[in-house]
C-alpha positions in Angstrom: -1.2 -13.0 15.6 0.5 -10.0 17.2 4.0 -10.9 18.4 4.0 -8.0 20.8 1.0 -9.4 22.7 2.4 -12.9 23.1 3.3 -13.8 26.7 2.1 -10.4 28.0 -0.1 -9.8 30.9 -2.6 -7.6 29.1 -6.2 -7.5 30.1 -8.6 -9.3 27.7 -10.4 -6.0 27.0 -7.2 -4.2 26.2 -5.8 -7.0 24.1 -9.1 -7.2 22.1 -9.0 -3.4 21.5 -5.5 -3.6 20.1 -6.5 -6.5 17.8 -9.6 -4.5 16.7 -7.4 -1.4 16.0 -5.1 -3.6 13.9 -8.0 -5.3 12.0 -9.4 -1.9 11.0 -6.1 -0.5 10.0 -5.3 -3.5 7.9 -8.8 -3.5 6.3 -8.8 0.2 5.4 -5.3 1.7 5.4 -2.6 -1.0 5.2 0.8 0.5 4.6 -0.5 4.0 5.0 0.0 6.5 7.8 -2.0 6.8 10.9 -2.4 9.4 13.7 -3.4 8.4 17.2 -4.6 11.1 19.7 -3.7 11.0 22.5 -2.5 7.5 23.2 0.6 5.3 23.7 3.3 5.4 21.0 3.6 1.6 21.0 0.2 1.4 19.3 1.8 2.6 16.1 4.1 -0.5 16.3 1.3 -2.8 17.3 -0.9 -1.9 14.4 2.0 -1.5 12.0 1.4 2.1 11.0 3.6 5.1 10.5 2.9 8.4 12.1 3.1 11.4 9.7 4.3 13.6 12.5 7.2 13.3 14.9 4.7 13.5 17.8 3.5 10.1 19.1 2.3 11.2 22.6 0.8 14.7 22.4 -0.3 14.8 26.0 -0.8 17.4 28.7 2.1 19.8 28.8 4.4 17.5 26.9 4.0 19.5 23.7 4.2 23.3 23.5 2.0 25.5 21.4 4.8 25.7 18.9 4.9 21.9 18.8 1.1 21.9 18.3 1.4 24.2 15.4 4.1 21.9 13.8 1.9 18.9 14.4 -1.2 20.6 12.9 0.7 21.7 9.8 2.1 18.1 9.3 -1.4 16.7 9.5 -2.8 19.3 7.1 0.0 18.8 4.6 0.1 15.0 4.9 -3.2 13.8 6.3 -3.1 10.2 7.5 -5.4 7.5 6.2 -6.3 6.2 9.6 -7.2 8.2 12.7 -7.8 7.1 16.2 -9.1 9.7 18.6 -10.1 9.3 22.2 -13.8 10.3 22.6 -13.0 12.8 25.3 -11.3 14.9 22.7 -14.7 15.9 21.4 -16.0 17.0 24.8 -16.3 20.7 25.5 -13.3 20.7 27.8 -11.3 17.9 26.2 -9.1 15.5 28.1 -8.6 16.5 31.8 -5.2 17.8 32.7 -3.7 19.2 35.9 -1.7 21.5 33.6 -2.8 24.3 31.2 -1.9 21.9 28.3 -2.1 24.7 25.8 -0.5 22.6 23.0 -2.8 19.7 23.6 -5.9 22.0 23.7 -4.8 23.5 20.3 -4.5 20.0 18.8 -7.9 19.0 20.3 -9.6 22.0 18.8 -8.0 21.4 15.4 -9.1 17.7 15.4 -12.7 18.3 16.5 -13.4 21.5 14.5 -11.6 21.0 11.2 -9.6 17.9 10.7 -12.2 15.2 11.5 -14.6 16.6 8.9 -12.4 15.1 6.2 -12.8 11.6 7.7 -15.5 9.0 7.8 -16.4 7.6 11.2 -15.8 3.8 11.1 -16.3 2.5 14.6 -15.6 2.9 18.3 -13.5 0.7 20.5 -13.5 0.6 24.3 -10.6 0.1 26.7 -11.6 0.1 30.3 -13.3 3.5 30.8 -12.0 5.0 27.6 -13.6 5.0 24.2 -11.6 5.6 21.1 -13.1 6.5 17.7 -11.7 5.2 14.5 -11.9 7.4 11.4 -10.9 6.6 7.8 -9.8 9.5 5.5 -12.7 10.3 3.2 -11.5 11.9 0.1 -15.1 12.7 -1.0 -15.4 15.0 2.0 -18.5 13.3 3.3 -18.7 12.5 7.0 -21.1 10.6 9.1 -19.8 11.7 12.5 
């Protein structure tokens, strides 16, 4: 059903995760924006979603603090319907990085302290050793996460 996955050597677990991401996006937010933190930019294409920011791989030191401020402002002003966040984002130290990753840390703090409160937790999906949470924008400001 996903042309990108045909004739690809993708693990069964990874393939199923992508299919589950797409099913959830289609069910709750079809033709609306999504934000994925921090994961591969191709996932936007695979699920058919548009990113409301220009940042599709906010990872380690690949974004500056200035970039993080821009990303955060875009998310505040145009919150996506669909949010995929790696579980490690919610840990005390966030995702491990060999770099200071100040931009990434700022985005992590924003997501876990403020932003995710406007979303409803839908489900979790596992790929290898990583767990990703799916959130759907909740305009009633109720959360169950």
